[in-house]
VMD Tcl script that builds the backbone (N, CA, C; Angstrom):
set m [mol new atoms 351]
animate dup $m
set s [atomselect $m all]
$s set {name element resname resid chain x y z} {
  {N N MET 1 A 81.891 107.338 69.501}
  {CA C MET 1 A 82.873 106.212 70.502}
  {C C MET 1 A 82.669 107.067 71.988}
  {N N GLN 2 A 82.845 105.741 72.819}
  {CA C GLN 2 A 83.509 106.144 74.267}
  {C C GLN 2 A 84.642 106.201 74.566}
  {N N TYR 3 A 85.751 107.120 75.095}
  {CA C TYR 3 A 87.146 107.138 75.513}
  {C C TYR 3 A 87.051 107.040 77.024}
  {N N LEU 4 A 87.428 106.515 77.469}
  {CA C LEU 4 A 88.419 106.995 79.180}
  {C C LEU 4 A 89.626 107.231 79.121}
  {N N CYS 5 A 89.694 108.369 79.654}
  {CA C CYS 5 A 90.923 109.182 79.824}
  {C C CYS 5 A 91.187 109.399 80.913}
  {N N LEU 6 A 92.437 108.514 81.355}
  {CA C LEU 6 A 92.870 108.364 82.710}
  {C C LEU 6 A 94.006 109.086 83.068}
  {N N ILE 7 A 93.539 109.829 84.556}
  {CA C ILE 7 A 94.418 110.969 84.679}
  {C C ILE 7 A 95.666 110.875 85.781}
  {N N TYR 8 A 97.214 110.097 85.077}
  {CA C TYR 8 A 98.118 110.336 86.154}
  {C C TYR 8 A 99.377 111.138 86.472}
  {N N SER 9 A 99.308 111.399 87.520}
  {CA C SER 9 A 100.357 112.204 88.039}
  {C C SER 9 A 101.102 111.604 89.206}
  {N N ALA 10 A 102.757 112.287 89.447}
  {CA C ALA 10 A 103.101 112.093 90.739}
  {C C ALA 10 A 102.714 112.695 91.323}
  {N N ASP 11 A 102.847 112.074 93.039}
  {CA C ASP 11 A 102.147 112.612 94.060}
  {C C ASP 11 A 102.622 113.922 94.450}
  {N N ASN 12 A 103.781 114.342 93.905}
  {CA C ASN 12 A 104.619 115.451 94.576}
  {C C ASN 12 A 104.789 116.858 93.152}
  {N N ALA 13 A 103.715 116.312 92.050}
  {CA C ALA 13 A 103.453 116.926 91.052}
  {C C ALA 13 A 102.179 117.980 90.967}
  {N N GLY 14 A 102.595 119.018 90.381}
  {CA C GLY 14 A 101.673 120.026 90.793}
  {C C GLY 14 A 101.001 120.978 91.685}
  {N N PRO 15 A 100.338 121.401 91.786}
  {CA C PRO 15 A 99.996 122.312 92.936}
  {C C PRO 15 A 99.803 122.006 94.176}
  {N N ASN 16 A 100.465 122.198 95.390}
  {CA C ASN 16 A 99.892 121.716 96.762}
  {C C ASN 16 A 98.732 122.528 97.151}
  {N N PRO 17 A 98.105 121.322 97.703}
  {CA C PRO 17 A 96.558 121.666 98.588}
  {C C PRO 17 A 96.946 122.762 99.237}
  {N N GLY 18 A 95.471 123.821 99.408}
  {CA C GLY 18 A 96.219 124.697 100.286}
  {C C GLY 18 A 96.574 126.070 99.617}
  {N N THR 19 A 96.912 126.034 98.518}
  {CA C THR 19 A 97.938 126.895 98.354}
  {C C THR 19 A 96.976 127.401 96.968}
  {N N PRO 20 A 97.062 128.926 96.885}
  {CA C PRO 20 A 95.852 129.535 95.673}
  {C C PRO 20 A 96.200 129.028 94.662}
  {N N GLU 21 A 97.729 128.202 93.742}
  {CA C GLU 21 A 97.550 127.507 92.662}
  {C C GLU 21 A 96.223 126.665 92.974}
  {N N PHE 22 A 96.509 125.835 93.606}
  {CA C PHE 22 A 96.291 124.849 93.843}
  {C C PHE 22 A 94.484 124.844 93.859}
  {N N GLY 23 A 94.045 126.047 93.788}
  {CA C GLY 23 A 92.515 126.464 93.916}
  {C C GLY 23 A 92.348 126.910 92.591}
  {N N GLU 24 A 93.499 127.268 91.772}
  {CA C GLU 24 A 93.408 127.580 89.895}
  {C C GLU 24 A 93.212 126.189 89.711}
  {N N LEU 25 A 94.002 125.271 90.090}
  {CA C LEU 25 A 93.541 124.006 89.407}
  {C C LEU 25 A 92.577 123.554 89.362}
  {N N MET 26 A 92.129 123.621 90.760}
  {CA C MET 26 A 90.592 123.028 90.737}
  {C C MET 26 A 89.096 123.698 90.127}
  {N N GLN 27 A 89.775 124.857 90.113}
  {CA C GLN 27 A 88.579 125.934 89.413}
  {C C GLN 27 A 88.952 125.822 87.894}
  {N N GLY 28 A 90.170 125.530 87.156}
  {CA C GLY 28 A 90.472 124.896 86.332}
  {C C GLY 28 A 89.663 123.302 85.949}
  {N N TYR 29 A 89.765 122.333 86.804}
  {CA C TYR 29 A 89.083 121.175 86.724}
  {C C TYR 29 A 87.347 121.646 86.365}
  {N N GLN 30 A 87.035 121.948 87.546}
  {CA C GLN 30 A 85.277 122.625 87.557}
  {C C GLN 30 A 84.876 123.173 85.934}
  {N N LYS 31 A 86.196 123.891 85.458}
  {CA C LYS 31 A 85.451 124.541 84.041}
  {C C LYS 31 A 85.932 123.434 83.071}
  {N N PHE 32 A 86.553 122.730 83.157}
  {CA C PHE 32 A 86.537 121.763 81.977}
  {C C PHE 32 A 85.406 120.818 82.589}
  {N N THR 33 A 85.175 120.434 83.080}
  {CA C THR 33 A 84.099 119.711 83.597}
  {C C THR 33 A 82.937 120.125 82.986}
  {N N ASP 34 A 82.418 121.135 83.312}
  {CA C ASP 34 A 81.479 122.559 82.615}
  {C C ASP 34 A 81.446 122.260 81.346}
  {N N ASP 35 A 82.585 122.607 80.783}
  {CA C ASP 35 A 82.657 122.582 79.353}
  {C C ASP 35 A 82.183 121.145 78.484}
  {N N LEU 36 A 82.450 120.455 79.281}
  {CA C LEU 36 A 82.564 118.953 78.700}
  {C C LEU 36 A 80.699 118.624 78.457}
  {N N LYS 37 A 80.271 118.985 80.002}
  {CA C LYS 37 A 78.729 118.609 80.305}
  {C C LYS 37 A 78.251 119.277 79.162}
  {N N ALA 38 A 78.495 120.863 78.814}
  {CA C ALA 38 A 77.777 121.511 78.299}
  {C C ALA 38 A 78.000 120.868 76.938}
  {N N SER 39 A 79.033 120.114 76.016}
  {CA C SER 39 A 79.217 119.814 74.810}
  {C C SER 39 A 78.268 118.744 74.549}
  {N N GLY 40 A 77.862 117.517 75.654}
  {CA C GLY 40 A 77.260 116.524 75.549}
  {C C GLY 40 A 78.375 115.294 75.604}
  {N N LYS 41 A 79.308 115.469 75.846}
  {CA C LYS 41 A 80.256 114.316 75.987}
  {C C LYS 41 A 80.156 113.660 77.053}
  {N N LEU 42 A 80.476 114.536 78.040}
  {CA C LEU 42 A 80.764 113.923 79.781}
  {C C LEU 42 A 79.806 112.477 79.600}
  {N N VAL 43 A 80.270 111.804 80.027}
  {CA C VAL 43 A 79.586 110.363 80.071}
  {C C VAL 43 A 79.490 110.304 82.046}
  {N N HIS 44 A 80.897 110.198 82.016}
  {CA C HIS 44 A 80.660 110.333 83.652}
  {C C HIS 44 A 82.580 110.422 84.137}
  {N N ALA 45 A 82.716 111.283 84.967}
  {CA C ALA 45 A 83.867 111.518 85.938}
  {C C ALA 45 A 84.061 111.017 87.336}
  {N N ASP 46 A 85.013 111.102 87.910}
  {CA C ASP 46 A 85.292 110.795 88.947}
  {C C ASP 46 A 86.621 111.057 89.355}
  {N N ALA 47 A 87.114 111.850 90.634}
  {CA C ALA 47 A 88.600 111.352 91.416}
  {C C ALA 47 A 88.894 110.102 92.217}
  {N N LEU 48 A 90.112 109.940 92.253}
  {CA C LEU 48 A 89.855 108.244 92.823}
  {C C LEU 48 A 90.667 109.169 94.399}
  {N N GLN 49 A 90.198 108.188 95.374}
  {CA C GLN 49 A 91.233 108.179 96.591}
  {C C GLN 49 A 92.799 108.376 96.646}
  {N N PRO 50 A 93.264 108.372 97.698}
  {CA C PRO 50 A 94.748 108.166 97.296}
  {C C PRO 50 A 95.224 106.872 97.218}
  {N N VAL 51 A 96.374 106.825 96.556}
  {CA C VAL 51 A 97.082 105.064 96.014}
  {C C VAL 51 A 97.007 104.536 97.516}
  {N N THR 52 A 97.209 105.122 98.205}
  {CA C THR 52 A 97.420 104.823 99.986}
  {C C THR 52 A 96.549 103.792 100.022}
  {N N THR 53 A 95.564 103.977 99.488}
  {CA C THR 53 A 93.734 103.564 99.658}
  {C C THR 53 A 94.020 102.350 98.869}
  {N N ALA 54 A 94.873 102.092 97.934}
  {CA C ALA 54 A 94.459 100.997 96.862}
  {C C ALA 54 A 94.381 99.460 97.663}
  {N N THR 55 A 93.424 98.459 97.004}
  {CA C THR 55 A 93.715 97.303 97.087}
  {C C THR 55 A 94.254 96.454 96.307}
  {N N THR 56 A 94.639 95.433 95.764}
  {CA C THR 56 A 95.144 94.691 94.604}
  {C C THR 56 A 94.398 93.280 95.058}
  {N N VAL 57 A 94.010 92.544 94.330}
  {CA C VAL 57 A 93.104 91.382 94.419}
  {C C VAL 57 A 93.986 90.627 92.997}
  {N N THR 58 A 94.113 89.345 93.411}
  {CA C THR 58 A 94.662 88.259 92.424}
  {C C THR 58 A 94.153 86.848 93.018}
  {N N THR 59 A 93.704 85.988 91.976}
  {CA C THR 59 A 93.885 84.494 91.923}
  {C C THR 59 A 94.978 83.795 91.424}
  {N N GLU 60 A 95.141 83.055 92.555}
  {CA C GLU 60 A 96.195 81.799 92.008}
  {C C GLU 60 A 95.885 80.448 92.447}
  {N N ASN 61 A 95.640 79.457 91.350}
  {CA C ASN 61 A 95.413 77.830 92.205}
  {C C ASN 61 A 94.060 77.972 92.555}
  {N N GLY 62 A 93.273 78.712 92.366}
  {CA C GLY 62 A 92.032 78.820 93.140}
  {C C GLY 62 A 91.943 79.904 94.733}
  {N N LYS 63 A 93.236 80.677 94.883}
  {CA C LYS 63 A 93.328 80.823 95.709}
  {C C LYS 63 A 93.198 82.495 95.948}
  {N N VAL 64 A 92.306 83.042 96.548}
  {CA C VAL 64 A 92.344 84.688 96.287}
  {C C VAL 64 A 93.133 85.574 97.250}
  {N N GLU 65 A 94.305 86.062 96.378}
  {CA C GLU 65 A 95.215 86.646 97.342}
  {C C GLU 65 A 95.272 88.199 97.244}
  {N N VAL 66 A 95.173 88.964 98.370}
  {CA C VAL 66 A 94.739 90.365 98.651}
  {C C VAL 66 A 95.985 91.101 99.034}
  {N N THR 67 A 96.516 92.097 98.382}
  {CA C THR 67 A 97.484 92.707 98.682}
  {C C THR 67 A 97.233 94.514 98.962}
  {N N ASP 68 A 97.534 95.151 99.905}
  {CA C ASP 68 A 97.758 96.528 99.945}
  {C C ASP 68 A 98.443 96.883 98.897}
  {N N GLY 69 A 97.846 98.187 98.787}
  {CA C GLY 69 A 98.754 98.905 97.643}
  {C C GLY 69 A 97.820 98.803 95.945}
  {N N PRO 70 A 98.746 99.461 95.070}
  {CA C PRO 70 A 98.792 99.441 93.821}
  {C C PRO 70 A 99.212 98.206 93.396}
  {N N PHE 71 A 98.438 97.905 92.015}
  {CA C PHE 71 A 99.279 96.746 91.013}
  {C C PHE 71 A 101.144 96.794 91.273}
  {N N ALA 72 A 101.417 97.764 90.549}
  {CA C ALA 72 A 102.588 98.604 90.518}
  {C C ALA 72 A 103.228 99.592 91.212}
  {N N GLU 73 A 104.475 99.575 91.284}
  {CA C GLU 73 A 104.939 100.587 91.755}
  {C C GLU 73 A 105.376 101.526 90.968}
  {N N THR 74 A 104.781 102.459 90.727}
  {CA C THR 74 A 105.087 103.763 90.010}
  {C C THR 74 A 105.010 104.804 90.532}
  {N N LYS 75 A 106.271 105.907 90.008}
  {CA C LYS 75 A 106.257 107.279 90.724}
  {C C LYS 75 A 104.832 108.340 89.865}
  {N N GLU 76 A 104.288 107.761 88.830}
  {CA C GLU 76 A 102.641 108.490 88.666}
  {C C GLU 76 A 101.759 107.461 88.728}
  {N N THR 77 A 100.735 108.204 89.361}
  {CA C THR 77 A 99.496 106.637 89.954}
  {C C THR 77 A 98.144 107.651 89.285}
  {N N LEU 78 A 97.191 106.671 89.229}
  {CA C LEU 78 A 96.153 106.992 88.533}
  {C C LEU 78 A 95.410 107.679 89.510}
  {N N GLY 79 A 95.213 109.181 89.129}
  {CA C GLY 79 A 94.268 110.212 90.405}
  {C C GLY 79 A 92.875 110.138 89.929}
  {N N GLY 80 A 92.436 109.850 88.931}
  {CA C GLY 80 A 90.534 110.113 88.291}
  {C C GLY 80 A 90.957 109.930 86.660}
  {N N TYR 81 A 89.425 109.808 86.643}
  {CA C TYR 81 A 89.085 109.527 84.831}
  {C C TYR 81 A 87.973 110.654 84.359}
  {N N TYR 82 A 87.954 110.661 83.617}
  {CA C TYR 82 A 86.604 111.204 83.049}
  {C C TYR 82 A 86.570 110.068 81.724}
  {N N LEU 83 A 85.101 109.957 81.485}
  {CA C LEU 83 A 84.723 108.612 80.175}
  {C C LEU 83 A 83.731 109.700 79.784}
  {N N MET 84 A 84.237 110.098 78.235}
  {CA C MET 84 A 83.902 110.696 77.256}
  {C C MET 84 A 83.381 110.176 75.791}
  {N N ASP 85 A 82.366 110.481 75.012}
  {CA C ASP 85 A 81.597 109.978 74.356}
  {C C ASP 85 A 82.251 111.036 72.948}
  {N N CYS 86 A 82.912 110.812 72.369}
  {CA C CYS 86 A 83.335 111.572 71.204}
  {C C CYS 86 A 83.874 110.995 70.065}
  {N N ALA 87 A 83.239 111.762 68.923}
  {CA C ALA 87 A 83.008 111.308 67.576}
  {C C ALA 87 A 84.642 110.458 66.988}
  {N N THR 88 A 85.189 110.962 67.389}
  {CA C THR 88 A 86.973 110.624 67.110}
  {C C THR 88 A 88.021 110.362 68.503}
  {N N LEU 89 A 88.914 109.588 67.717}
  {CA C LEU 89 A 89.944 110.117 68.686}
  {C C LEU 89 A 90.743 111.404 69.108}
  {N N ASP 90 A 90.832 112.015 67.652}
  {CA C ASP 90 A 91.358 113.525 67.262}
  {C C ASP 90 A 90.087 114.021 68.615}
  {N N ASP 91 A 89.198 113.700 68.399}
  {CA C ASP 91 A 88.444 114.437 69.127}
  {C C ASP 91 A 88.557 114.428 70.843}
  {N N ALA 92 A 88.481 113.195 71.295}
  {CA C ALA 92 A 88.954 112.870 72.548}
  {C C ALA 92 A 90.277 113.296 73.215}
  {N N ILE 93 A 91.276 113.566 71.984}
  {CA C ILE 93 A 92.385 114.053 72.418}
  {C C ILE 93 A 92.868 115.425 72.445}
  {N N GLU 94 A 91.851 116.292 71.705}
  {CA C GLU 94 A 91.357 117.529 72.105}
  {C C GLU 94 A 90.983 118.070 73.084}
  {N N GLU 95 A 90.225 117.212 73.649}
  {CA C GLU 95 A 89.611 117.514 75.062}
  {C C GLU 95 A 90.238 117.237 76.068}
  {N N CYS 96 A 91.169 115.771 75.917}
  {CA C CYS 96 A 92.133 115.538 77.206}
  {C C CYS 96 A 92.981 116.654 77.036}
  {N N ALA 97 A 93.550 117.118 76.563}
  {CA C ALA 97 A 94.586 118.544 76.151}
  {C C ALA 97 A 94.167 119.566 77.013}
  {N N LYS 98 A 93.161 119.925 77.633}
  {CA C LYS 98 A 92.495 120.814 78.588}
  {C C LYS 98 A 92.345 120.162 79.729}
  {N N ILE 99 A 92.512 118.822 80.252}
  {CA C ILE 99 A 92.279 118.225 81.387}
  {C C ILE 99 A 93.643 119.131 82.086}
  {N N PRO 100 A 93.449 119.745 83.091}
  {CA C PRO 100 A 94.417 120.541 84.047}
  {C C PRO 100 A 95.884 119.552 84.357}
  {N N THR 101 A 95.702 118.193 84.343}
  {CA C THR 101 A 96.732 117.682 84.923}
  {C C THR 101 A 97.828 117.059 84.146}
  {N N ALA 102 A 97.120 117.824 82.788}
  {CA C ALA 102 A 98.051 117.342 81.219}
  {C C ALA 102 A 99.095 118.188 81.709}
  {N N ALA 103 A 99.444 119.099 82.221}
  {CA C ALA 103 A 100.527 120.267 82.364}
  {C C ALA 103 A 101.416 119.916 83.255}
  {N N HIS 104 A 101.239 118.708 84.254}
  {CA C HIS 104 A 102.093 118.454 85.201}
  {C C HIS 104 A 102.009 116.682 85.121}
  {N N GLY 105 A 101.236 116.118 84.563}
  {CA C GLY 105 A 101.123 114.848 84.358}
  {C C GLY 105 A 100.846 114.053 83.108}
  {N N ARG 106 A 100.202 113.254 83.090}
  {CA C ARG 106 A 99.891 112.430 81.875}
  {C C ARG 106 A 97.885 112.024 82.071}
  {N N ILE 107 A 97.600 112.041 80.422}
  {CA C ILE 107 A 96.521 111.585 80.564}
  {C C ILE 107 A 96.563 110.365 79.298}
  {N N GLU 108 A 95.780 109.226 79.782}
  {CA C GLU 108 A 96.317 107.902 78.873}
  {C C GLU 108 A 94.506 107.866 78.293}
  {N N ILE 109 A 94.192 107.852 77.218}
  {CA C ILE 109 A 93.185 107.677 76.174}
  {C C ILE 109 A 93.044 106.318 75.833}
  {N N ARG 110 A 91.574 105.861 76.173}
  {CA C ARG 110 A 91.177 104.358 76.330}
  {C C ARG 110 A 90.084 104.310 75.125}
  {N N PRO 111 A 90.155 103.485 73.889}
  {CA C PRO 111 A 88.312 103.214 73.532}
  {C C PRO 111 A 88.089 102.649 74.361}
  {N N VAL 112 A 86.603 102.664 74.793}
  {CA C VAL 112 A 86.123 101.392 75.637}
  {C C VAL 112 A 85.059 100.671 74.337}
  {N N MET 113 A 85.291 99.330 74.764}
  {CA C MET 113 A 84.849 98.215 74.040}
  {C C MET 113 A 83.068 98.524 75.324}
  {N N VAL 114 A 82.110 98.649 74.553}
  {CA C VAL 114 A 80.528 99.001 75.003}
  {C C VAL 114 A 79.682 97.415 74.710}
  {N N TRP 115 A 79.716 96.855 75.519}
  {CA C TRP 115 A 78.937 95.379 75.857}
  {C C TRP 115 A 77.561 95.726 75.997}
  {N N ASP 116 A 76.622 95.289 74.966}
  {CA C ASP 116 A 75.532 94.996 74.932}
  {C C ASP 116 A 74.924 94.125 76.434}
  {N N ASN 117 A 74.233 94.747 77.253}
  {CA C ASN 117 A 74.227 93.445 78.713}
  {C C ASN 117 A 72.455 93.135 78.666}
}
mol reanalyze $m
mol bondsrecalc $m
mol representation Tube
mol addrep $m
């Protein structure tokens, strides 16, 4: 089953870019990604641009409305994701606990409904 692991953290949480701690965080991400690839569980992963680049689209009465910024005002924002193929939710939880941001943010795990197209 595929699981989407959404990585959330506050902008000021965790190490700051340019510090040795940030370098260690990035090395942790590289190791996690390499390990996930080696296990055959990685389907895809990417980081997202900062929340300040977000655009939200909605339609109301057939009219498209576009606003700058994310859908909701929150302290924690979505920073990236991993799409994994794991045998069970417990397996996905075990893997997501290794994502470095889990130490200062949150990882949301969502089963994916895969549609045959």
